[in-house]
Backbone as numpy.savetxt, mean C-alpha at the origin, in Angstrom:
# Nx Ny Nz CAx CAy CAz Cx Cy Cz
39.73 -19.07 0.45 38.66 -19.07 -0.30 37.58 -19.83 -0.62
37.90 -21.12 0.12 36.90 -21.95 -0.19 36.01 -21.73 0.99
36.18 -21.62 1.92 35.55 -21.19 3.58 34.47 -19.39 2.63
35.44 -19.04 2.39 34.72 -17.83 2.25 33.48 -17.71 1.00
33.85 -18.67 0.09 32.79 -18.93 -0.79 31.59 -19.40 0.31
31.96 -20.89 0.67 30.86 -21.07 1.67 29.97 -20.20 2.72
31.43 -19.41 3.07 30.18 -19.02 4.15 29.25 -17.89 3.07
29.95 -17.38 2.36 28.49 -16.38 1.16 27.65 -16.92 0.59
27.87 -18.43 0.44 26.38 -19.03 -0.04 25.84 -19.42 1.07
26.31 -19.36 2.23 25.21 -19.56 3.38 25.09 -18.83 3.92
24.78 -17.26 4.15 24.44 -16.39 4.26 23.24 -15.53 3.37
23.10 -16.24 1.89 22.36 -15.91 1.17 21.42 -17.12 1.25
21.70 -18.26 1.69 20.49 -18.94 1.85 19.84 -19.10 2.86
20.57 -18.55 3.91 19.52 -18.13 5.41 18.69 -17.05 5.30
18.90 -15.55 4.44 18.63 -14.84 4.24 17.03 -15.03 3.59
17.40 -15.89 2.24 16.45 -16.64 1.60 15.56 -17.58 2.35
15.80 -17.81 3.43 14.89 -18.60 4.38 14.63 -18.34 5.05
14.90 -17.34 5.74 14.46 -16.64 6.82 12.96 -15.61 6.37
13.22 -15.08 5.49 12.52 -13.69 5.17 11.19 -14.26 4.56
9.98 -14.44 5.66 8.73 -14.78 5.22 7.76 -14.44 6.35
6.58 -14.22 6.29 5.44 -13.45 6.88 4.84 -15.20 7.34
5.16 -15.21 8.84 4.59 -16.67 9.55 3.10 -16.50 9.38
2.17 -15.61 9.92 1.14 -15.75 9.92 0.40 -14.14 9.70
-0.83 -14.17 9.12 -2.16 -13.07 9.20 -3.34 -13.34 9.39
-3.43 -12.43 10.60 -4.56 -12.29 11.34 -5.30 -11.64 11.08
-6.73 -11.71 10.33 -7.59 -11.23 9.93 -9.22 -11.54 9.88
-9.71 -11.07 10.73 -11.26 -11.55 10.92 -11.81 -12.26 9.68
-12.71 -13.27 9.55 -13.20 -13.37 8.01 -14.81 -13.00 8.32
-15.09 -12.76 9.14 -16.64 -11.53 9.57 -16.66 -11.17 10.56
-17.00 -10.09 9.89 -17.35 -8.79 11.38 -18.90 -8.65 11.18
-19.67 -9.00 12.39 -20.55 -9.28 12.53 -21.52 -7.94 12.59
-22.83 -7.61 12.74 -23.22 -6.43 12.72 -23.22 -6.15 14.42
-22.79 -5.15 15.00 -23.46 -4.56 16.47 -20.94 -4.92 16.70
-20.64 -5.37 16.00 -18.91 -4.84 15.95 -18.67 -3.75 15.10
-17.78 -3.04 15.80 -17.80 -2.01 15.31 -16.39 -1.44 15.13
-15.77 -2.70 15.65 -13.58 -2.37 15.48 -13.31 -4.00 15.13
-12.21 -3.86 14.58 -11.38 -5.22 14.64 -9.99 -4.84 14.83
-8.79 -5.99 15.32 -7.76 -6.37 15.21 -7.24 -6.99 14.15
-6.25 -6.33 13.62 -5.38 -7.60 12.40 -3.71 -6.98 12.90
-3.61 -8.46 12.19 -1.99 -8.60 13.00 -1.52 -9.12 11.78
-0.01 -8.70 11.32 1.51 -8.96 10.43 2.25 -9.66 11.40
2.48 -11.31 11.64 3.76 -11.66 11.90 4.72 -12.40 10.75
5.87 -12.20 11.62 7.05 -12.22 10.62 8.31 -12.54 11.20
9.17 -13.17 10.72 10.55 -13.94 10.65 11.44 -13.08 9.57
11.74 -11.87 10.09 12.41 -11.22 9.05 13.34 -10.26 9.09
14.13 -9.81 8.25 14.75 -8.79 8.84 14.44 -7.35 7.82
13.31 -6.59 7.71 12.95 -5.70 6.19 12.90 -4.57 6.88
13.09 -3.29 5.85 12.82 -2.61 6.23 11.26 -1.69 5.76
10.74 -2.26 5.52 9.29 -1.40 5.17 8.24 -2.52 5.13
7.13 -2.01 5.91 6.16 -3.12 5.85 4.89 -2.30 5.49
4.01 -2.55 4.65 2.92 -2.04 4.06 1.72 -2.72 4.44
0.44 -2.31 4.73 -0.84 -2.72 4.87 -1.31 -2.72 3.71
-2.49 -2.90 3.10 -3.06 -2.70 1.87 -4.84 -3.40 2.25
-5.91 -2.26 1.47 -7.13 -3.01 1.52 -7.21 -2.89 -0.22
-7.46 -4.00 -0.16 -7.10 -3.96 -2.20 -5.49 -3.23 -2.99
-6.37 -2.51 -3.63 -4.78 -1.57 -4.23 -4.50 -0.76 -3.47
-5.41 -0.05 -1.92 -5.01 1.46 -1.41 -3.93 0.73 -0.11
-3.31 1.57 -0.26 -2.27 1.30 0.90 -2.81 2.47 2.21
-3.65 1.43 3.54 -3.91 2.27 4.53 -2.71 2.10 5.50
-1.46 1.84 5.61 -0.78 2.10 6.82 0.56 1.67 6.14
1.88 2.28 6.89 3.29 1.87 6.66 4.24 1.81 7.62
5.19 1.21 7.82 6.16 0.76 8.85 7.43 1.00 8.24
8.06 1.99 8.82 9.53 1.95 8.41 9.99 1.82 9.57
11.07 0.62 9.98 11.76 0.26 11.47 12.82 0.97 11.55
13.22 2.28 12.50 14.47 2.70 12.31 13.95 4.25 11.88
12.86 4.60 11.44 12.90 6.06 11.09 11.95 6.79 11.93
11.84 8.15 12.19 11.09 8.94 12.78 10.61 9.68 12.03
9.22 9.83 11.91 8.23 8.72 12.76 8.57 7.41 11.70
7.91 6.28 12.43 8.28 5.32 11.79 7.04 4.33 11.26
5.74 5.15 11.58 4.58 4.65 11.15 3.95 5.42 10.54
2.74 5.74 9.67 2.04 6.26 8.94 0.48 5.53 8.16
-0.38 6.57 8.60 -1.39 5.98 8.22 -2.07 7.37 7.02
-2.96 6.01 6.47 -3.88 6.36 5.30 -5.01 6.61 5.15
-6.20 7.69 5.28 -7.29 7.32 5.39 -8.19 6.27 3.79
-9.18 5.59 4.32 -9.50 4.36 3.41 -11.13 4.00 3.63
-11.57 4.31 2.29 -12.73 3.99 2.33 -13.11 2.74 3.32
-14.63 2.63 4.46 -15.10 1.81 5.09 -13.90 1.68 6.37
-13.44 2.35 6.78 -12.74 1.97 7.95 -12.13 3.73 8.55
-13.15 4.32 9.70 -13.22 5.54 9.95 -11.81 5.83 11.06
-11.39 4.62 11.44 -10.30 5.11 12.49 -8.93 3.82 12.74
-7.66 4.26 12.53 -6.60 3.29 12.59 -5.87 3.29 13.63
-5.88 2.60 14.51 -5.19 2.97 15.70 -3.69 1.52 16.05
-2.90 2.17 16.10 -1.28 0.49 16.75 -1.69 0.40 17.78
-1.70 -0.52 17.43 -1.76 -1.46 19.00 0.15 -1.33 19.13
0.77 -2.68 18.53 2.47 -2.53 18.75 2.97 -2.80 16.83
3.82 -2.56 16.63 4.44 -2.51 15.79 5.99 -2.94 15.93
7.03 -4.10 15.55 8.02 -4.51 16.37 8.62 -5.52 15.14
9.85 -5.84 16.42 10.60 -6.92 14.94 9.65 -8.22 14.74
8.85 -8.65 15.52 8.11 -9.62 15.30 6.46 -9.81 14.95
6.07 -8.52 14.83 4.68 -8.82 14.87 4.11 -7.09 14.64
3.30 -6.83 13.44 2.86 -5.37 13.27 0.98 -5.63 14.25
0.76 -5.55 14.46 -0.79 -5.51 15.12 -1.60 -4.00 15.46
-2.55 -4.15 14.59 -3.61 -2.81 14.35 -4.99 -2.88 14.79
-5.43 -1.58 15.26 -7.30 -1.83 15.35 -7.62 -0.68 14.70
-8.52 -1.14 13.64 -9.06 -1.19 12.57 -10.62 -0.58 13.25
-11.14 0.58 13.33 -12.75 1.10 14.19 -13.64 1.99 13.11
-14.36 2.09 13.75 -15.74 3.00 12.76 -15.89 2.38 10.96
-16.39 0.76 11.49 -16.11 -0.24 10.32 -17.42 0.40 9.32
-17.58 0.52 8.15 -18.61 0.55 7.53 -18.73 -0.87 6.38
-19.97 -1.01 5.69 -19.30 -2.27 4.62 -18.49 -2.25 3.29
-17.97 -1.05 3.84 -17.03 -0.67 2.62 -15.51 -0.99 3.10
-15.73 -1.45 4.26 -14.24 -2.02 5.07 -14.21 -3.50 3.84
-15.11 -4.52 3.94 -15.26 -6.02 2.66 -13.61 -5.20 2.27
-13.27 -6.31 2.12 -12.38 -7.08 0.82 -11.27 -7.47 1.26
-10.22 -7.42 0.21 -8.94 -8.37 0.10 -8.14 -7.72 1.28
-7.51 -7.93 2.47 -6.37 -7.27 2.71 -5.13 -7.90 3.04
-4.07 -7.22 2.69 -2.64 -7.78 2.63 -1.39 -7.04 3.18
-0.92 -7.87 3.24 0.57 -7.29 4.28 1.93 -7.67 3.64
2.80 -6.77 3.43 3.90 -6.91 2.51 4.98 -6.37 3.50
6.03 -6.94 2.96 7.43 -6.74 3.76 8.47 -6.84 2.81
9.29 -5.97 2.57 10.21 -5.57 1.95 11.30 -5.07 2.97
12.88 -5.56 2.09 14.23 -5.60 2.11 14.38 -4.95 1.02
14.74 -3.26 0.84 14.99 -2.86 -0.36 16.51 -2.54 -0.19
17.29 -3.19 0.38 19.04 -3.58 0.12 19.67 -4.88 -0.12
20.68 -4.97 -0.43 21.01 -5.74 -0.87 21.51 -6.81 0.33
20.79 -8.23 0.22 20.20 -8.61 -0.92 18.78 -8.22 -0.83
18.30 -7.95 -2.15 16.78 -7.77 -1.49 15.93 -9.03 -1.72
14.72 -8.53 -0.56 13.97 -9.69 -0.27 11.97 -8.86 0.02
11.20 -9.61 -0.55 9.63 -9.23 -0.52 9.48 -10.77 -0.23
8.41 -10.38 0.62 7.31 -11.39 1.06 5.77 -10.73 1.11
4.75 -11.33 0.96 3.45 -10.49 1.26 2.73 -11.65 1.49
1.45 -11.58 1.97 -0.04 -12.77 2.40 -0.99 -11.85 2.39
-2.19 -12.38 2.58 -3.36 -11.91 1.86 -4.55 -12.64 2.81
-5.72 -11.95 3.10 -6.50 -12.52 3.69 -7.99 -11.46 3.29
-9.20 -12.53 3.28 -10.41 -11.46 3.00 -10.87 -11.49 4.33
-11.89 -10.16 4.27 -12.61 -9.88 5.64 -14.11 -9.20 4.95
-15.15 -9.95 5.57 -16.27 -9.47 5.03 -17.21 -8.83 6.42
-17.48 -7.55 5.79 -18.11 -6.50 7.32 -19.74 -6.48 6.82
-20.38 -7.01 7.66 -22.22 -7.08 7.53 -22.60 -6.24 8.42
-23.67 -5.35 8.08 -24.43 -4.70 8.59 -23.82 -3.39 9.66
-23.09 -2.61 8.68 -22.16 -0.79 9.23 -22.52 -0.10 7.92
-23.78 -0.03 7.62 -23.93 1.36 6.96 -23.51 2.38 7.19
-23.15 3.21 5.99 -22.60 4.63 6.64 -22.62 5.82 5.36
-22.99 7.04 5.64 -23.17 7.91 4.35 -21.82 7.79 4.18
-22.05 8.08 2.36 -20.70 8.84 2.12 -21.25 9.92 1.30
-19.59 11.57 1.42 -19.72 12.29 0.00 -20.12 11.85 -0.56
-20.66 12.67 -1.46 -21.13 12.67 -3.21 -19.78 13.42 -3.76
-19.63 12.30 -4.59 -18.39 12.61 -5.62 -18.50 12.55 -6.62
-18.83 13.73 -7.65 -18.99 13.51 -9.11 -18.04 14.69 -9.77
-18.47 14.06 -11.05 -17.49 15.28 -12.45 -15.97 14.60 -12.16
-15.61 13.53 -11.99 -14.10 13.48 -12.24 -13.79 12.40 -14.12
-13.66 12.61 -14.60 -13.77 12.28 -16.10 -12.82 11.03 -15.83
-13.24 10.10 -17.07 -12.94 8.55 -16.85 -11.89 8.74 -17.52
-10.64 9.81 -18.18 -9.38 9.42 -18.49 -9.19 10.32 -18.93
-7.49 10.94 -18.40 -7.04 11.94 -18.87 -5.36 12.13 -19.85
-5.53 12.77 -20.23 -3.40 12.90 -20.83 -2.87 13.65 -20.47
-1.81 14.13 -20.56 -0.71 15.08 -20.50 -1.32 16.25 -20.25
-1.15 17.24 -19.18 -1.85 18.96 -18.74 -3.22 18.94 -19.12
-4.07 17.53 -19.00 -5.33 17.72 -19.00 -5.92 18.64 -17.69
-7.06 19.40 -18.06 -7.52 19.51 -16.46 -8.76 18.49 -15.63
-7.99 18.66 -14.73 -8.89 17.40 -13.99 -9.69 18.45 -12.95
-11.14 17.72 -13.20 -11.86 18.45 -12.17 -12.89 17.50 -11.36
-13.24 17.88 -10.26 -14.19 16.83 -9.62 -15.26 17.83 -8.18
-16.39 17.81 -7.58 -17.07 18.25 -6.52 -17.03 17.34 -5.98
-16.85 17.48 -4.47 -17.38 16.63 -3.37 -18.69 17.64 -2.52
-19.90 16.78 -2.37 -20.41 17.27 -1.64 -20.88 16.48 -0.35
-20.22 16.99 1.09 -20.21 16.56 2.29 -20.85 17.46 3.07
-21.38 16.71 4.54 -22.14 17.45 5.33 -21.61 18.47 6.33
-22.65 19.14 6.31 -22.32 20.58 7.11 -21.34 20.58 7.84
-20.34 21.54 8.44 -19.91 21.85 9.34 -18.67 20.58 9.32
-18.11 19.89 8.19 -17.12 19.05 8.02 -15.53 19.23 7.38
-15.16 19.44 6.90 -13.57 20.11 6.54 -13.28 18.85 5.59
-13.26 19.13 4.39 -13.07 18.32 2.86 -11.65 17.92 3.17
-11.21 17.09 2.60 -9.33 16.82 2.10 -9.88 16.01 0.68
-8.60 16.41 0.24 -8.34 15.54 -0.74 -7.35 14.69 -1.29
-7.26 13.52 -1.85 -6.25 12.88 -1.78 -6.15 12.35 -2.87
-5.09 12.21 -3.75 -4.39 11.05 -4.93 -3.74 10.16 -4.69
-4.20 8.76 -5.02 -3.24 7.84 -4.64 -3.09 7.46 -3.04
-4.06 7.88 -2.47 -3.72 8.22 -1.27 -3.07 9.17 -0.42
-2.50 10.12 -1.06 -1.53 11.24 -0.50 -2.29 12.43 -0.77
-2.70 12.83 0.54 -3.16 14.35 0.54 -2.74 15.08 -0.14
-3.28 16.10 -0.65 -3.11 17.74 -1.31 -3.09 18.86 -0.75
-2.04 19.19 0.02 -2.53 19.74 1.10 -3.06 21.12 0.93
-2.46 21.85 -0.09 -3.05 23.34 -0.37 -4.77 23.32 -1.10
-5.36 21.90 -1.03 -6.52 21.86 -1.70 -7.56 21.57 -0.07
-7.34 21.64 1.12 -8.14 21.34 2.22 -8.32 22.29 2.52
-9.87 22.04 2.92 -11.40 22.88 3.04 -11.94 23.39 1.36
-11.33 22.72 0.70 -12.62 23.12 -1.01 -13.17 21.95 -1.46
-14.16 22.17 -2.25 -15.07 21.42 -2.27 -14.93 21.13 -3.76
-14.74 21.79 -4.44 -13.52 21.63 -5.79 -12.52 20.90 -5.72
-11.89 19.84 -6.98 -10.84 19.31 -7.01 -10.69 19.84 -8.40
-9.05 20.10 -8.95 -9.17 20.51 -9.72 -7.06 20.76 -9.78
-6.73 20.62 -10.65 -5.17 19.87 -11.04 -5.03 19.73 -12.11
-3.67 19.92 -12.65 -3.09 19.47 -14.10 -3.06 17.89 -14.00
-3.69 17.33 -15.09 -3.08 15.77 -15.39 -1.58 15.56 -15.19
-0.86 14.68 -14.92 0.57 14.48 -15.44 0.60 12.76 -15.45
1.39 11.77 -16.07 1.22 10.55 -16.26 2.34 10.73 -15.24
3.11 11.30 -14.22 3.62 11.12 -13.28 2.56 10.23 -11.75
1.43 10.59 -11.96 0.13 10.59 -11.09 -0.74 8.92 -11.38
-0.28 8.84 -12.72 -1.10 7.46 -12.77 -0.47 6.29 -12.84
-0.57 5.99 -12.19 0.73 4.28 -11.72 -0.29 2.71 -12.24
0.24 1.98 -12.18 0.15 0.49 -12.49 0.12 0.28 -14.16
-0.37 -1.28 -14.32 -0.05 -0.84 -15.65 -1.78 -2.05 -15.96
-2.67 -1.44 -16.49 -2.54 0.13 -17.52 -2.75 1.11 -16.42
-1.67 2.55 -16.74 -2.13 2.76 -15.85 -3.01 3.81 -14.94
-3.43 3.86 -14.00 -4.70 4.30 -13.27 -4.44 5.36 -12.37
-5.17 6.61 -12.34 -5.00 7.38 -10.61 -6.52 7.59 -9.65
-6.33 7.49 -8.65 -7.20 7.23 -7.77 -7.31 8.32 -7.01
-8.69 9.46 -7.30 -8.84 10.73 -6.63 -10.17 10.44 -5.52
-9.63 10.66 -4.14 -10.71 10.44 -2.86 -11.10 11.83 -2.30
-11.93 11.81 -1.78 -12.87 13.22 -1.09 -13.13 12.20 0.16
-12.75 13.16 1.24 -12.68 12.41 2.46 -13.04 13.93 3.53
-14.39 13.52 4.30 -14.49 14.59 4.94 -13.91 14.39 6.59
-13.74 15.32 7.53 -13.54 15.02 8.95 -14.40 15.97 9.75
-15.07 15.52 10.73 -15.35 16.44 11.94 -14.28 16.08 13.34
-13.99 17.63 13.67 -13.23 17.68 14.89 -12.03 16.39 14.54
-11.53 16.49 13.31 -10.36 15.71 13.50 -10.56 14.06 12.90
-11.45 13.78 13.13 -11.75 12.50 12.64 -12.72 12.47 11.65
-11.96 11.18 10.50 -12.81 10.87 9.38 -14.31 10.29 9.61
-14.79 11.09 8.92 -16.65 10.89 9.26 -16.82 10.06 7.78
-16.40 10.56 7.14 -16.72 9.20 5.46 -15.89 10.33 4.48
-15.75 8.67 3.42 -15.02 9.12 2.16 -15.41 8.52 0.99
-14.98 9.59 -0.26 -15.90 8.09 -1.81 -14.37 8.81 -2.76
-14.65 7.41 -3.59 -13.20 7.87 -4.23 -13.83 7.23 -5.62
-13.35 7.67 -6.62 -13.36 7.50 -8.32 -12.02 7.48 -8.96
-11.99 6.31 -9.75 -11.01 6.36 -10.92 -10.99 6.87 -11.94
-9.86 6.85 -12.67 -9.52 7.38 -13.87 -8.16 7.04 -14.47
-8.65 6.61 -15.90 -7.17 6.15 -16.59 -6.60 7.04 -17.65
-4.87 6.59 -17.95 -4.64 7.57 -18.84 -5.01 7.42 -20.33
-5.13 8.12 -20.93 -5.71 8.05 -22.47 -5.18 7.23 -23.32
-5.66 6.42 -24.31 -4.58 5.67 -24.86 -4.09 4.29 -24.59
-4.30 4.12 -23.55 -3.38 2.68 -22.69 -4.00 1.96 -23.21
-3.61 0.13 -23.68 -3.51 -0.55 -24.15 -3.50 -1.84 -23.61
-3.03 -1.63 -22.18 -2.43 -3.02 -21.45 -1.01 -3.02 -21.23
-0.11 -1.83 -22.08 1.28 -2.09 -22.70 1.53 -1.52 -20.99
2.87 -2.48 -20.85 4.09 -1.81 -19.42 4.09 -0.76 -20.14
3.71 0.35 -19.23 4.31 1.98 -20.03 5.24 2.57 -19.38
6.09 1.65 -18.09 6.93 2.28 -17.11 8.49 2.77 -17.85
9.39 3.58 -17.26 10.27 3.23 -17.74 11.14 2.20 -18.21
12.46 2.16 -18.82 12.68 0.75 -19.21 13.66 0.68 -17.64
14.31 1.77 -17.10 14.59 1.12 -16.17 13.99 0.20 -15.16
12.83 0.74 -15.05 11.99 0.19 -13.75 11.60 -0.93 -14.15
11.23 -1.45 -15.58 11.16 -2.77 -16.06 12.14 -3.58 -15.47
13.39 -3.02 -15.95 14.37 -3.65 -15.42 15.15 -4.23 -14.01
13.99 -3.73 -13.19 14.55 -3.65 -11.61 14.20 -5.30 -11.54
13.47 -6.12 -11.52 13.72 -7.36 -11.30 14.54 -8.27 -12.33
14.51 -8.04 -13.08 15.92 -8.39 -13.84 17.17 -8.73 -13.13
17.19 -6.93 -13.04 18.46 -6.98 -12.17 18.70 -7.36 -11.28
18.08 -8.09 -10.06 17.81 -9.06 -8.88 18.18 -10.21 -9.10
17.39 -10.83 -10.13 17.70 -12.31 -10.74 19.15 -12.10 -11.17
19.58 -11.44 -12.07 20.86 -10.71 -12.10 21.94 -11.30 -11.32
22.04 -10.91 -10.45 22.70 -10.53 -9.02 22.84 -11.78 -8.62
21.91 -12.54 -8.24 21.99 -13.62 -7.64 22.41 -15.33 -8.45
22.47 -15.15 -9.79 23.08 -15.79 -10.50 23.96 -15.71 -10.67
24.90 -14.14 -10.45 26.62 -13.58 -10.25 27.06 -14.09 -9.36
26.35 -13.94 -8.31 27.01 -14.69 -6.74 26.88 -16.31 -6.96
26.02 -17.09 -7.16 26.02 -18.33 -7.53 26.90 -19.03 -8.37
27.14 -18.71 -9.65 28.21 -18.56 -10.40 29.86 -18.30 -10.30
29.85 -17.43 -9.19 31.21 -16.81 -8.72 31.45 -18.05 -7.72
30.29 -18.62 -6.61 30.86 -19.41 -5.78 31.08 -20.68 -6.39
30.35 -21.04 -7.56 30.62 -22.69 -8.05 32.07 -22.14 -8.42
32.61 -21.18 -9.65 33.96 -20.78 -9.98 35.08 -21.23 -8.88
34.56 -20.03 -7.54 35.35 -20.42 -6.93 35.78 -21.90 -6.69
35.05 -22.80 -6.36 34.98 -24.18 -5.62 36.24 -25.08 -6.48
35.52 -24.33 -7.83 36.06 -25.24 -8.90 37.74 -25.39 -9.11
37.56 -23.85 -8.93 39.19 -23.26 -9.23 40.07 -24.01 -7.78
39.33 -24.08 -6.30 39.89 -24.90 -5.78 40.03 -26.46 -5.72
């Protein structure tokens, strides 16, 4: 029993010690004339999900062992996302067709959503200079919505481009090609505390992102309170409880011996 308890405790300590991001490589400044950069997230971890973010917006996802294992999302200021390599020690991307809107805080998150749960994150700021680009005009989106309200917006894009609409980074497939955004509001699409939603209009030419713009709206009557379901608010507490249980179990076994 003593050997089992020590092995269990050692396993937990090893998992906690080795789950980390060792380095985040993001250029601090992108000078005029440079229209692409490489970014890299290096890690020492057995994770199930990796995410790249610019500010709060996800633009790349990597799930080892899945098919397909990678997915990218349109993001303001970045016209092209290419995978150089994502594997057991690092995930390296090339960002192209940059504009000044690409300036911001970049973040790499890794997560293990199996027991024992683990999470690590690292951030770096990138400033892009001298890369101006026309954006489509997005107008008409209200500042706040309630359950069942009509959400409407209008996107004015360049001729001969295809308009695509995104909500929180996910494309609304049935609205592809339409200049008008129409949807019934639902609390399910408002994220965060207080809850917000991002509506994005992106224009594509010959299958490539040409320009994009986005607006945000908030849920009616929010005052900064945590409105998530109780079970979601308890997630972090349950993880802490799990580790405390294992710790006291090991201590109990040692005392019995």
